Biopython code that builds the backbone (N, CA, C, O; Angstrom):
import numpy as np
from Bio.PDB.StructureBuilder import StructureBuilder

atoms = [
    (1, "MET", "N", (-21.334, 111.852, -185.544)),
    (1, "MET", "CA", (-20.989, 110.526, -185.174)),
    (1, "MET", "C", (-21.246, 109.324, -185.991)),
    (1, "MET", "O", (-22.409, 108.960, -186.165)),
    (2, "SER", "N", (-20.179, 108.630, -186.544)),
    (2, "SER", "CA", (-20.819, 107.467, -187.348)),
    (2, "SER", "C", (-20.553, 106.320, -186.450)),
    (2, "SER", "O", (-19.709, 106.285, -185.555)),
    (3, "ARG", "N", (-21.550, 105.194, -186.873)),
    (3, "ARG", "CA", (-21.811, 104.213, -186.254)),
    (3, "ARG", "C", (-21.322, 103.122, -186.766)),
    (3, "ARG", "O", (-21.670, 102.823, -187.908)),
    (4, "ASP", "N", (-20.313, 102.192, -185.973)),
    (4, "ASP", "CA", (-20.087, 101.000, -186.941)),
    (4, "ASP", "C", (-21.188, 99.946, -187.264)),
    (4, "ASP", "O", (-22.125, 99.597, -186.546)),
    (5, "TYR", "N", (-20.825, 99.488, -188.618)),
    (5, "TYR", "CA", (-21.477, 98.539, -188.848)),
    (5, "TYR", "C", (-21.489, 97.451, -188.675)),
    (5, "TYR", "O", (-20.578, 96.897, -189.290)),
    (6, "SER", "N", (-22.294, 96.583, -187.926)),
    (6, "SER", "CA", (-22.029, 95.029, -187.380)),
    (6, "SER", "C", (-23.371, 94.318, -187.877)),
    (6, "SER", "O", (-24.434, 94.876, -187.605)),
    (7, "LYS", "N", (-23.381, 93.214, -188.534)),
    (7, "LYS", "CA", (-24.493, 92.560, -188.785)),
    (7, "LYS", "C", (-23.999, 91.081, -189.087)),
    (7, "LYS", "O", (-22.833, 90.835, -189.397)),
    (8, "PHE", "N", (-24.934, 90.177, -188.974)),
    (8, "PHE", "CA", (-24.687, 89.232, -189.569)),
    (8, "PHE", "C", (-26.274, 88.487, -190.157)),
    (8, "PHE", "O", (-27.379, 88.954, -189.882)),
    (9, "LEU", "N", (-26.072, 87.457, -190.861)),
    (9, "LEU", "CA", (-27.400, 87.016, -191.987)),
    (9, "LEU", "C", (-27.818, 85.863, -190.976)),
    (9, "LEU", "O", (-27.056, 85.108, -190.371)),
    (10, "THR", "N", (-29.078, 85.900, -190.937)),
    (10, "THR", "CA", (-29.717, 84.733, -190.445)),
    (10, "THR", "C", (-31.164, 84.338, -191.151)),
    (10, "THR", "O", (-31.882, 85.151, -191.732)),
    (11, "ALA", "N", (-31.467, 82.838, -190.975)),
    (11, "ALA", "CA", (-32.744, 82.496, -191.738)),
    (11, "ALA", "C", (-33.147, 81.468, -191.078)),
    (11, "ALA", "O", (-32.645, 81.206, -189.986)),
    (12, "ASN", "N", (-34.155, 80.682, -191.644)),
    (12, "ASN", "CA", (-34.580, 79.302, -191.032)),
    (12, "ASN", "C", (-34.574, 78.296, -192.313)),
    (12, "ASN", "O", (-35.129, 78.418, -193.405)),
    (13, "ASP", "N", (-33.762, 77.273, -191.797)),
    (13, "ASP", "CA", (-33.661, 75.944, -192.763)),
    (13, "ASP", "C", (-35.024, 75.571, -193.323)),
    (13, "ASP", "O", (-35.923, 75.355, -192.511)),
    (14, "LEU", "N", (-35.208, 75.499, -194.284)),
    (14, "LEU", "CA", (-36.713, 75.122, -195.077)),
    (14, "LEU", "C", (-36.855, 73.868, -194.860)),
    (14, "LEU", "O", (-38.048, 73.770, -194.574)),
    (15, "ARG", "N", (-36.385, 72.812, -194.812)),
    (15, "ARG", "CA", (-36.732, 71.410, -194.320)),
    (15, "ARG", "C", (-36.931, 71.283, -192.921)),
    (15, "ARG", "O", (-38.058, 70.923, -192.581)),
    (16, "LEU", "N", (-36.182, 71.473, -192.130)),
    (16, "LEU", "CA", (-35.884, 71.322, -190.721)),
    (16, "LEU", "C", (-36.806, 72.497, -189.819)),
    (16, "LEU", "O", (-37.464, 72.293, -188.799)),
    (17, "GLY", "N", (-36.642, 73.565, -190.440)),
    (17, "GLY", "CA", (-36.826, 74.986, -189.514)),
    (17, "GLY", "C", (-36.102, 75.450, -188.575)),
    (17, "GLY", "O", (-36.419, 76.319, -187.763)),
    (18, "ASP", "N", (-34.610, 74.594, -188.707)),
    (18, "ASP", "CA", (-33.557, 75.337, -187.309)),
    (18, "ASP", "C", (-33.598, 76.720, -187.997)),
    (18, "ASP", "O", (-34.040, 77.005, -189.110)),
    (19, "VAL", "N", (-33.054, 77.474, -187.104)),
    (19, "VAL", "CA", (-32.153, 78.946, -187.252)),
    (19, "VAL", "C", (-30.809, 78.240, -187.887)),
    (19, "VAL", "O", (-30.278, 77.177, -187.565)),
    (20, "VAL", "N", (-30.499, 79.044, -188.742)),
    (20, "VAL", "CA", (-29.011, 79.040, -189.371)),
    (20, "VAL", "C", (-28.693, 80.513, -189.554)),
    (20, "VAL", "O", (-29.410, 81.502, -189.405)),
    (21, "TYR", "N", (-27.290, 80.377, -189.955)),
    (21, "TYR", "CA", (-26.458, 81.622, -190.276)),
    (21, "TYR", "C", (-25.496, 81.498, -191.332)),
    (21, "TYR", "O", (-24.740, 80.550, -191.542)),
    (22, "TRP", "N", (-25.628, 82.703, -192.051)),
    (22, "TRP", "CA", (-24.510, 82.698, -193.074)),
    (22, "TRP", "C", (-23.153, 82.784, -192.619)),
    (22, "TRP", "O", (-22.813, 83.698, -191.866)),
    (23, "ALA", "N", (-22.140, 81.677, -193.116)),
    (23, "ALA", "CA", (-21.017, 81.590, -192.834)),
    (23, "ALA", "C", (-20.078, 82.147, -193.597)),
    (23, "ALA", "O", (-20.424, 82.514, -194.720)),
    (24, "ALA", "N", (-18.779, 82.327, -193.202)),
    (24, "ALA", "CA", (-17.750, 82.848, -194.247)),
    (24, "ALA", "C", (-17.319, 82.079, -195.686)),
    (24, "ALA", "O", (-16.637, 82.549, -196.597)),
    (25, "ASP", "N", (-17.934, 80.753, -195.595)),
    (25, "ASP", "CA", (-17.219, 80.062, -196.647)),
    (25, "ASP", "C", (-19.033, 80.080, -197.405)),
    (25, "ASP", "O", (-19.333, 79.141, -198.142)),
    (26, "GLN", "N", (-19.816, 80.913, -197.196)),
    (26, "GLN", "CA", (-20.856, 80.941, -197.997)),
    (26, "GLN", "C", (-21.772, 79.778, -198.031)),
    (26, "GLN", "O", (-22.186, 79.323, -199.097)),
    (27, "ARG", "N", (-22.155, 79.196, -196.650)),
    (27, "ARG", "CA", (-22.833, 78.156, -196.448)),
    (27, "ARG", "C", (-23.602, 78.512, -195.097)),
    (27, "ARG", "O", (-23.258, 79.433, -194.356)),
    (28, "TRP", "N", (-24.565, 77.764, -194.897)),
    (28, "TRP", "CA", (-25.570, 77.687, -193.876)),
    (28, "TRP", "C", (-24.936, 76.684, -192.724)),
    (28, "TRP", "O", (-24.601, 75.504, -192.824)),
    (29, "ALA", "N", (-24.891, 77.644, -191.515)),
    (29, "ALA", "CA", (-24.543, 76.655, -190.767)),
    (29, "ALA", "C", (-25.399, 76.914, -189.034)),
    (29, "ALA", "O", (-25.818, 78.018, -188.686)),
    (30, "ARG", "N", (-25.476, 75.961, -188.377)),
    (30, "ARG", "CA", (-26.444, 76.010, -186.976)),
    (30, "ARG", "C", (-25.717, 76.375, -185.945)),
    (30, "ARG", "O", (-26.313, 76.381, -184.868)),
    (31, "ASP", "N", (-24.608, 76.682, -185.945)),
    (31, "ASP", "CA", (-23.812, 77.545, -184.901)),
    (31, "ASP", "C", (-23.817, 78.765, -185.183)),
    (31, "ASP", "O", (-23.604, 79.161, -186.329)),
    (32, "ILE", "N", (-24.105, 79.683, -184.013)),
    (32, "ILE", "CA", (-23.751, 81.212, -184.391)),
    (32, "ILE", "C", (-21.814, 81.714, -184.477)),
    (32, "ILE", "O", (-21.179, 82.659, -184.945)),
    (33, "THR", "N", (-21.549, 80.666, -183.859)),
    (33, "THR", "CA", (-19.806, 80.770, -184.142)),
    (33, "THR", "C", (-19.610, 80.991, -185.315)),
    (33, "THR", "O", (-18.899, 81.897, -185.750)),
    (34, "ASP", "N", (-20.241, 80.159, -185.982)),
    (34, "ASP", "CA", (-19.647, 79.948, -187.926)),
    (34, "ASP", "C", (-20.110, 81.302, -188.289)),
    (34, "ASP", "O", (-19.397, 81.776, -189.174)),
    (35, "ALA", "N", (-21.174, 82.180, -187.864)),
    (35, "ALA", "CA", (-21.767, 83.263, -188.216)),
    (35, "ALA", "C", (-20.856, 84.299, -188.776)),
    (35, "ALA", "O", (-20.269, 84.872, -187.858)),
    (36, "VAL", "N", (-20.461, 84.834, -190.191)),
    (36, "VAL", "CA", (-19.734, 86.059, -190.563)),
    (36, "VAL", "C", (-20.501, 87.104, -190.134)),
    (36, "VAL", "O", (-21.705, 87.156, -190.384)),
    (37, "VAL", "N", (-19.885, 87.993, -189.474)),
    (37, "VAL", "CA", (-20.288, 89.505, -189.280)),
    (37, "VAL", "C", (-19.623, 90.552, -190.222)),
    (37, "VAL", "O", (-18.429, 90.852, -190.223)),
    (38, "PHE", "N", (-20.554, 91.031, -190.986)),
    (38, "PHE", "CA", (-20.468, 92.005, -191.975)),
    (38, "PHE", "C", (-20.044, 93.458, -191.281)),
    (38, "PHE", "O", (-20.670, 94.001, -190.371)),
    (39, "SER", "N", (-19.181, 93.819, -191.735)),
    (39, "SER", "CA", (-18.598, 95.140, -191.554)),
    (39, "SER", "C", (-19.266, 96.342, -192.128)),
    (39, "SER", "O", (-19.338, 97.384, -191.477)),
    (40, "ASP", "N", (-19.810, 96.214, -193.463)),
    (40, "ASP", "CA", (-20.230, 97.152, -194.093)),
    (40, "ASP", "C", (-21.423, 96.753, -195.270)),
    (40, "ASP", "O", (-21.268, 95.886, -196.129)),
    (41, "SER", "N", (-22.420, 97.443, -195.127)),
    (41, "SER", "CA", (-23.889, 97.430, -195.459)),
    (41, "SER", "C", (-23.501, 96.771, -197.626)),
    (41, "SER", "O", (-24.115, 95.908, -198.254)),
    (42, "ALA", "N", (-22.855, 97.248, -197.883)),
    (42, "ALA", "CA", (-22.639, 96.584, -199.132)),
    (42, "ALA", "C", (-22.711, 95.102, -199.520)),
    (42, "ALA", "O", (-23.493, 94.471, -200.231)),
    (43, "THR", "N", (-21.621, 94.761, -198.805)),
    (43, "THR", "CA", (-21.102, 93.332, -198.392)),
    (43, "THR", "C", (-22.260, 92.340, -197.749)),
    (43, "THR", "O", (-22.420, 91.157, -198.050)),
    (44, "ALA", "N", (-23.041, 93.115, -196.779)),
    (44, "ALA", "CA", (-24.169, 92.464, -196.091)),
    (44, "ALA", "C", (-25.221, 92.262, -197.060)),
    (44, "ALA", "O", (-25.715, 91.137, -197.149)),
    (45, "GLU", "N", (-25.794, 93.579, -198.092)),
    (45, "GLU", "CA", (-26.695, 93.493, -198.644)),
    (45, "GLU", "C", (-26.543, 92.440, -199.834)),
    (45, "GLU", "O", (-27.562, 91.891, -200.253)),
    (46, "ALA", "N", (-25.312, 92.145, -200.384)),
    (46, "ALA", "CA", (-25.087, 91.421, -201.412)),
    (46, "ALA", "C", (-24.930, 90.054, -200.958)),
    (46, "ALA", "O", (-24.863, 89.215, -201.857)),
    (47, "ALA", "N", (-24.832, 89.513, -199.376)),
    (47, "ALA", "CA", (-24.890, 88.441, -198.902)),
    (47, "ALA", "C", (-26.583, 87.934, -198.799)),
    (47, "ALA", "O", (-27.016, 86.793, -198.963)),
    (48, "LEU", "N", (-27.325, 89.143, -198.483)),
    (48, "LEU", "CA", (-28.599, 88.712, -198.468)),
    (48, "LEU", "C", (-29.335, 88.509, -199.419)),
    (48, "LEU", "O", (-30.310, 87.763, -199.331)),
    (49, "ALA", "N", (-28.985, 89.166, -200.556)),
    (49, "ALA", "CA", (-29.513, 88.847, -202.221)),
    (49, "ALA", "C", (-29.219, 87.568, -202.364)),
    (49, "ALA", "O", (-30.208, 86.906, -202.678)),
    (50, "ALA", "N", (-28.180, 86.929, -202.248)),
    (50, "ALA", "CA", (-27.854, 85.503, -202.305)),
    (50, "ALA", "C", (-28.690, 84.584, -201.666)),
    (50, "ALA", "O", (-29.206, 83.614, -202.222)),
    (51, "ALA", "N", (-28.826, 84.914, -200.437)),
    (51, "ALA", "CA", (-29.693, 84.102, -199.597)),
    (51, "ALA", "C", (-30.925, 83.866, -200.070)),
    (51, "ALA", "O", (-31.341, 82.727, -200.286)),
    (52, "PHE", "N", (-31.788, 85.230, -200.321)),
    (52, "PHE", "CA", (-32.953, 85.225, -200.929)),
    (52, "PHE", "C", (-33.085, 84.367, -202.291)),
    (52, "PHE", "O", (-34.198, 83.925, -202.576)),
    (53, "ALA", "N", (-31.843, 84.083, -203.252)),
    (53, "ALA", "CA", (-31.794, 83.447, -204.146)),
    (53, "ALA", "C", (-31.699, 81.814, -203.834)),
    (53, "ALA", "O", (-32.017, 80.974, -204.675)),
    (54, "GLN", "N", (-31.336, 81.571, -202.832)),
    (54, "GLN", "CA", (-31.704, 80.176, -202.064)),
    (54, "GLN", "C", (-32.948, 79.730, -201.358)),
    (54, "GLN", "O", (-33.122, 79.045, -200.351)),
    (55, "SER", "N", (-33.677, 80.268, -202.110)),
    (55, "SER", "CA", (-35.127, 79.547, -201.635)),
    (55, "SER", "C", (-35.673, 77.868, -201.399)),
    (55, "SER", "O", (-36.679, 77.400, -200.865)),
    (56, "ASP", "N", (-34.385, 77.202, -202.129)),
    (56, "ASP", "CA", (-34.687, 75.941, -201.619)),
    (56, "ASP", "C", (-34.087, 75.341, -200.439)),
    (56, "ASP", "O", (-34.347, 74.274, -199.882)),
    (57, "LEU", "N", (-33.360, 76.109, -200.210)),
    (57, "LEU", "CA", (-32.668, 76.030, -198.578)),
    (57, "LEU", "C", (-33.243, 76.592, -197.362)),
    (57, "LEU", "O", (-33.475, 76.030, -196.291)),
    (58, "VAL", "N", (-33.419, 77.720, -197.691)),
    (58, "VAL", "CA", (-33.825, 78.805, -196.344)),
    (58, "VAL", "C", (-35.111, 79.307, -196.859)),
    (58, "VAL", "O", (-35.562, 79.278, -198.004)),
    (59, "VAL", "N", (-35.639, 79.807, -195.684)),
    (59, "VAL", "CA", (-36.643, 80.894, -195.784)),
    (59, "VAL", "C", (-36.601, 82.228, -194.893)),
    (59, "VAL", "O", (-36.189, 82.270, -193.733)),
    (60, "GLY", "N", (-37.034, 83.171, -195.537)),
    (60, "GLY", "CA", (-37.105, 84.562, -194.078)),
    (60, "GLY", "C", (-35.411, 84.741, -194.163)),
    (60, "GLY", "O", (-35.046, 84.940, -193.004)),
    (61, "PRO", "N", (-34.619, 84.746, -194.775)),
    (61, "PRO", "CA", (-33.261, 85.527, -194.448)),
    (61, "PRO", "C", (-33.248, 87.296, -194.385)),
    (61, "PRO", "O", (-33.506, 88.143, -195.241)),
    (62, "TYR", "N", (-32.842, 87.385, -193.030)),
    (62, "TYR", "CA", (-32.468, 88.811, -192.772)),
    (62, "TYR", "C", (-31.601, 89.119, -192.001)),
    (62, "TYR", "O", (-31.115, 88.292, -191.230)),
    (63, "LEU", "N", (-31.197, 90.453, -192.048)),
    (63, "LEU", "CA", (-29.736, 90.845, -191.486)),
    (63, "LEU", "C", (-30.444, 91.227, -189.657)),
    (63, "LEU", "O", (-31.530, 91.664, -189.276)),
    (64, "VAL", "N", (-29.243, 90.813, -188.960)),
    (64, "VAL", "CA", (-29.356, 91.062, -187.867)),
    (64, "VAL", "C", (-28.345, 91.810, -187.121)),
    (64, "VAL", "O", (-27.185, 91.431, -187.284)),
    (65, "ASP", "N", (-28.584, 92.955, -186.208)),
    (65, "ASP", "CA", (-27.657, 93.717, -185.159)),
    (65, "ASP", "C", (-26.869, 92.704, -184.795)),
    (65, "ASP", "O", (-27.359, 91.588, -184.626)),
    (66, "ALA", "N", (-25.506, 92.945, -184.617)),
    (66, "ALA", "CA", (-24.428, 91.707, -183.903)),
    (66, "ALA", "C", (-23.916, 92.733, -182.886)),
    (66, "ALA", "O", (-24.121, 93.946, -182.851)),
    (67, "ILE", "N", (-23.209, 91.961, -182.079)),
    (67, "ILE", "CA", (-22.366, 92.226, -180.697)),
    (67, "ILE", "C", (-21.327, 91.390, -180.990)),
    (67, "ILE", "O", (-21.639, 90.402, -181.654)),
    (68, "THR", "N", (-19.796, 91.546, -180.581)),
    (68, "THR", "CA", (-19.171, 90.438, -180.555)),
    (68, "THR", "C", (-18.638, 90.327, -179.330)),
    (68, "THR", "O", (-18.168, 91.259, -178.677)),
    (69, "THR", "N", (-18.724, 88.846, -178.906)),
    (69, "THR", "CA", (-18.279, 88.348, -177.468)),
    (69, "THR", "C", (-16.909, 87.671, -177.405)),
    (69, "THR", "O", (-16.127, 87.577, -178.351)),
    (70, "GLU", "N", (-16.710, 87.181, -176.077)),
    (70, "GLU", "CA", (-15.679, 86.201, -175.965)),
    (70, "GLU", "C", (-15.591, 84.961, -176.944)),
    (70, "GLU", "O", (-14.613, 84.316, -177.321)),
    (71, "THR", "N", (-16.955, 84.842, -177.233)),
    (71, "THR", "CA", (-17.091, 83.509, -177.764)),
    (71, "THR", "C", (-17.565, 83.580, -179.247)),
    (71, "THR", "O", (-17.901, 82.545, -179.821)),
    (72, "GLY", "N", (-17.593, 84.685, -179.819)),
    (72, "GLY", "CA", (-17.798, 85.034, -181.039)),
    (72, "GLY", "C", (-18.969, 86.138, -181.016)),
    (72, "GLY", "O", (-19.213, 86.916, -180.093)),
    (73, "PRO", "N", (-19.727, 86.008, -182.417)),
    (73, "PRO", "CA", (-21.085, 86.981, -182.642)),
    (73, "PRO", "C", (-21.937, 86.385, -181.568)),
    (73, "PRO", "O", (-21.886, 85.323, -180.949)),
    (74, "ALA", "N", (-22.902, 87.633, -181.549)),
    (74, "ALA", "CA", (-24.053, 87.170, -180.735)),
    (74, "ALA", "C", (-25.042, 88.168, -180.898)),
    (74, "ALA", "O", (-24.545, 89.293, -180.848)),
    (75, "PRO", "N", (-26.635, 88.153, -181.128)),
    (75, "PRO", "CA", (-27.292, 88.890, -181.431)),
    (75, "PRO", "C", (-27.399, 90.081, -180.519)),
    (75, "PRO", "O", (-27.422, 89.837, -179.313)),
    (76, "ALA", "N", (-27.483, 91.582, -180.991)),
    (76, "ALA", "CA", (-27.786, 92.617, -180.140)),
    (76, "ALA", "C", (-29.246, 92.956, -179.134)),
    (76, "ALA", "O", (-29.603, 93.614, -178.157)),
    (77, "HIS", "N", (-29.817, 91.876, -180.282)),
    (77, "HIS", "CA", (-31.496, 92.028, -179.506)),
    (77, "HIS", "C", (-31.732, 90.496, -179.031)),
    (77, "HIS", "O", (-31.310, 89.415, -179.441)),
    (78, "PHE", "N", (-32.724, 90.950, -177.828)),
    (78, "PHE", "CA", (-33.077, 89.707, -177.217)),
    (78, "PHE", "C", (-33.727, 88.897, -178.275)),
    (78, "PHE", "O", (-33.244, 87.798, -178.548)),
    (79, "ARG", "N", (-34.635, 89.276, -178.812)),
    (79, "ARG", "CA", (-35.392, 88.518, -179.665)),
    (79, "ARG", "C", (-34.900, 87.345, -180.351)),
    (79, "ARG", "O", (-35.467, 86.267, -180.527)),
    (80, "GLU", "N", (-33.406, 87.845, -180.817)),
    (80, "GLU", "CA", (-32.864, 86.892, -181.752)),
    (80, "GLU", "C", (-32.059, 85.908, -180.679)),
    (80, "GLU", "O", (-31.636, 84.879, -181.206)),
    (81, "GLY", "N", (-31.841, 86.023, -179.574)),
    (81, "GLY", "CA", (-31.097, 84.984, -178.772)),
    (81, "GLY", "C", (-32.583, 84.086, -178.363)),
    (81, "GLY", "O", (-32.372, 82.884, -178.198)),
    (82, "PHE", "N", (-33.789, 84.456, -178.215)),
    (82, "PHE", "CA", (-34.972, 83.513, -178.544)),
    (82, "PHE", "C", (-34.826, 82.277, -179.541)),
    (82, "PHE", "O", (-34.755, 81.051, -179.450)),
    (83, "ARG", "N", (-34.820, 83.293, -180.590)),
    (83, "ARG", "CA", (-34.758, 82.347, -182.063)),
    (83, "ARG", "C", (-33.423, 81.224, -181.929)),
    (83, "ARG", "O", (-33.558, 80.010, -182.086)),
    (84, "MET", "N", (-32.197, 81.869, -181.626)),
    (84, "MET", "CA", (-31.242, 80.994, -181.324)),
    (84, "MET", "C", (-31.363, 79.859, -180.274)),
    (84, "MET", "O", (-30.734, 78.828, -180.513)),
    (85, "ARG", "N", (-31.974, 79.918, -179.332)),
    (85, "ARG", "CA", (-32.389, 78.489, -178.423)),
    (85, "ARG", "C", (-33.515, 77.977, -178.681)),
    (85, "ARG", "O", (-33.956, 77.299, -177.753)),
    (86, "GLY", "N", (-34.161, 78.038, -179.596)),
    (86, "GLY", "CA", (-35.057, 77.593, -179.961)),
    (86, "GLY", "C", (-36.610, 77.898, -179.464)),
    (86, "GLY", "O", (-36.898, 79.000, -178.998)),
    (87, "PRO", "N", (-37.515, 76.917, -179.589)),
    (87, "PRO", "CA", (-38.881, 77.439, -179.023)),
    (87, "PRO", "C", (-38.824, 77.217, -177.552)),
    (87, "PRO", "O", (-38.231, 76.338, -176.928)),
    (88, "SER", "N", (-39.767, 78.466, -177.016)),
    (88, "SER", "CA", (-39.801, 78.705, -175.827)),
    (88, "SER", "C", (-41.080, 78.048, -175.216)),
    (88, "SER", "O", (-41.284, 78.261, -174.021)),
    (89, "ASN", "N", (-41.947, 77.285, -175.897)),
    (89, "ASN", "CA", (-43.371, 76.554, -175.303)),
    (89, "ASN", "C", (-42.887, 75.075, -174.418)),
    (89, "ASN", "O", (-43.462, 74.707, -173.393)),
    (90, "TYR", "N", (-41.845, 74.424, -174.987)),
    (90, "TYR", "CA", (-41.176, 73.294, -174.401)),
    (90, "TYR", "C", (-40.282, 72.824, -174.983)),
    (90, "TYR", "O", (-40.100, 72.828, -176.200)),
    (91, "PRO", "N", (-39.183, 72.054, -173.585)),
    (91, "PRO", "CA", (-38.150, 71.891, -174.371)),
    (91, "PRO", "C", (-37.878, 70.724, -175.143)),
    (91, "PRO", "O", (-38.241, 69.654, -174.655)),
    (92, "HIS", "N", (-37.232, 70.717, -176.405)),
    (92, "HIS", "CA", (-36.974, 69.806, -177.577)),
    (92, "HIS", "C", (-35.937, 70.263, -178.452)),
    (92, "HIS", "O", (-35.717, 71.475, -178.456)),
    (93, "GLY", "N", (-35.306, 69.569, -179.144)),
    (93, "GLY", "CA", (-34.248, 70.027, -180.041)),
    (93, "GLY", "C", (-32.992, 70.737, -179.424)),
    (93, "GLY", "O", (-32.301, 70.138, -178.600)),
    (94, "LYS", "N", (-32.741, 71.833, -179.767)),
    (94, "LYS", "CA", (-31.569, 72.354, -178.924)),
    (94, "LYS", "C", (-31.823, 72.473, -177.789)),
    (94, "LYS", "O", (-30.942, 71.974, -177.088)),
    (95, "GLN", "N", (-32.885, 73.046, -177.065)),
    (95, "GLN", "CA", (-32.930, 72.965, -175.632)),
    (95, "GLN", "C", (-33.267, 71.750, -174.647)),
    (95, "GLN", "O", (-33.149, 71.743, -173.422)),
    (96, "GLU", "N", (-33.784, 70.569, -175.613)),
    (96, "GLU", "CA", (-33.310, 69.273, -174.758)),
    (96, "GLU", "C", (-32.154, 68.767, -174.462)),
    (96, "GLU", "O", (-31.892, 68.185, -173.410)),
    (97, "GLN", "N", (-31.136, 69.036, -175.709)),
    (97, "GLN", "CA", (-29.708, 68.807, -175.738)),
    (97, "GLN", "C", (-29.148, 69.494, -174.954)),
    (97, "GLN", "O", (-28.188, 69.004, -174.360)),
    (98, "ALA", "N", (-29.397, 70.348, -174.782)),
    (98, "ALA", "CA", (-28.587, 71.388, -173.405)),
    (98, "ALA", "C", (-28.924, 70.881, -172.080)),
    (98, "ALA", "O", (-28.160, 71.037, -171.128)),
    (99, "GLN", "N", (-30.092, 70.252, -171.981)),
    (99, "GLN", "CA", (-30.339, 69.961, -170.533)),
    (99, "GLN", "C", (-29.634, 68.448, -170.390)),
    (99, "GLN", "O", (-29.441, 68.113, -169.221)),
    (100, "GLY", "N", (-29.269, 67.597, -171.299)),
    (100, "GLY", "CA", (-28.697, 66.130, -171.087)),
    (100, "GLY", "C", (-27.326, 66.295, -171.003)),
    (100, "GLY", "O", (-26.596, 65.318, -170.836)),
]
sb = StructureBuilder()
sb.init_structure("model")
sb.init_model(0)
sb.init_chain("A")
sb.init_seg("    ")
for serial, (resi, resn, name, xyz) in enumerate(atoms, 1):
    if name == "N":
        sb.init_residue(resn, " ", resi, " ")
    sb.init_atom(name, np.array(xyz, "f"), 0.0, 1.0, " ", f" {name:<3s}", serial, name[0])
structure = sb.get_structure()
């Protein structure tokens, strides 16, 4: 039985530390709904190689298992959900904006 390949590319913005996602227009986006979901490993690995070449923009790029939801791509693992929402030790940044 074959398993569908579904991954997106994430990293951290080098200057601000924000979680960013590789978008279809080959830029880094802060909103996960802009993330392109790769359906094959060759395309995903090529994007990952391109991300590593952008060490002046991002740090720690890697591929994440994705699921598709009504609102767009989402991480398949809870760890990535934590990263998406920001630090969990106190509200600031994305968390503070969500409260307001």
